[in-house]
C-alpha positions in Angstrom: -155.8 26.1 111.1 -159.3 25.6 109.5 -162.1 26.9 111.7 -165.1 24.6 112.4 -168.7 25.8 112.1 -168.8 27.3 115.6 -165.5 29.1 115.4 -163.1 26.6 117.0 -160.5 24.8 114.9 -161.4 21.4 113.5 -158.4 20.0 115.4 -159.6 21.5 118.7 -163.1 20.2 118.1 -161.8 16.6 117.5 -159.4 16.7 120.4 -162.3 17.8 122.7 -164.5 15.1 121.3 -161.9 12.4 121.8 -162.1 13.0 125.5 -165.5 11.3 125.4 -165.1 7.6 125.7 -168.0 6.6 123.4 -166.9 9.1 120.7 -163.3 7.8 120.9 -164.5 4.2 120.5 -166.5 5.0 117.4 -163.7 7.2 116.0 -161.2 4.3 116.4 -163.7 1.8 114.9 -164.2 3.9 111.8 -160.5 4.9 111.4 -159.5 2.1 109.0 -162.5 2.6 106.8 -161.8 6.4 106.7 -158.2 5.7 105.8 -159.3 3.4 103.0 -161.8 6.0 101.8 -159.0 8.6 101.5 -156.9 6.2 99.4 -159.7 5.4 97.1 -160.7 9.0 96.6 -157.2 10.1 95.9 -156.4 7.3 93.5 -159.7 7.7 91.7 -159.0 11.4 91.3 -155.4 10.8 90.2 -156.8 8.5 87.5 -159.5 11.0 86.5 -162.3 8.6 87.1 -165.8 9.3 88.3 -167.4 7.0 90.8 -169.5 5.6 88.0 -166.4 4.9 85.9 -164.6 3.2 88.8 -167.8 1.2 89.5 -167.9 0.0 85.9 -164.3 -1.2 86.1 -165.3 -3.2 89.2 -168.6 -4.5 87.9 -170.5 -2.8 90.7 -172.6 0.4 91.3 -171.7 4.0 91.8 -173.5 3.8 95.1 -171.2 1.0 96.3 -168.2 3.3 95.5 -169.9 6.1 97.4 -170.3 3.8 100.4 -166.6 3.0 100.4 -165.7 6.6 100.0 -167.9 7.6 102.9 -165.5 5.9 105.3 -168.4 4.6 107.3 -168.6 1.0 106.1 -166.5 -2.2 106.2 -165.1 -3.5 102.9 -164.7 -7.1 102.0 -161.5 -8.7 100.8 -163.2 -9.4 97.4 -164.0 -5.7 97.1 -160.4 -4.7 98.0 -159.2 -7.1 95.3 -161.5 -5.5 92.7 -160.3 -2.0 93.8 -156.7 -3.0 93.3 -157.5 -4.5 89.9 -159.5 -1.4 88.9 -156.7 0.9 89.8 -154.1 -1.2 88.0 -152.5 -2.3 91.3 -152.8 -5.0 93.9 -154.6 -5.1 97.2 -152.2 -6.3 100.0 -153.6 -7.4 103.4 -152.0 -9.0 106.4 -151.3 -9.2 110.0 -148.7 -7.7 112.4 -147.4 -9.6 115.4 -145.1 -8.5 118.3 -144.1 -5.0 119.3 -145.6 -2.1 117.5 -142.2 -0.5 116.9 -140.8 -3.4 115.0 -143.6 -5.9 114.3 -143.4 -9.1 112.3 -145.6 -8.8 109.3 -147.3 -11.5 107.2 -148.8 -10.1 104.0 -150.7 -11.6 101.1 -151.7 -10.1 97.7 -155.3 -10.6 97.0 
C-alpha cells in the first residue's frame, strides 16, 4: 500500500478524511470530474498526445486541457463532444432512473 507523506497509507488517510462531513461533501462533488480526468489522461497517453496536441485537435488551449485533467472543474457538453471527436470516439451522456442495482438508462450521443 503506498505511504502518504506522513507515513500512513493513502487509503488510510482518505478513509480518515471521509469521516469529516465537509471533506466528504467536497470529495463527492469532485468525484465525477476526477473520473473524467482519469479517462482523458489515460486516453491521451494511449494515443501518445501531449496536452497541446489534444488542444489543437479540439481547437482550444493546452491550459483548458490541463483544467480538465486536474479533475477540479466542471466540463460542458460541448467540450465532452470535442473530446470524443478528438479521441476518435463519441461522448455519451444520459440519466438513470429507478433503483441503483438495475436502473433504467436514457443515453444520447453528443
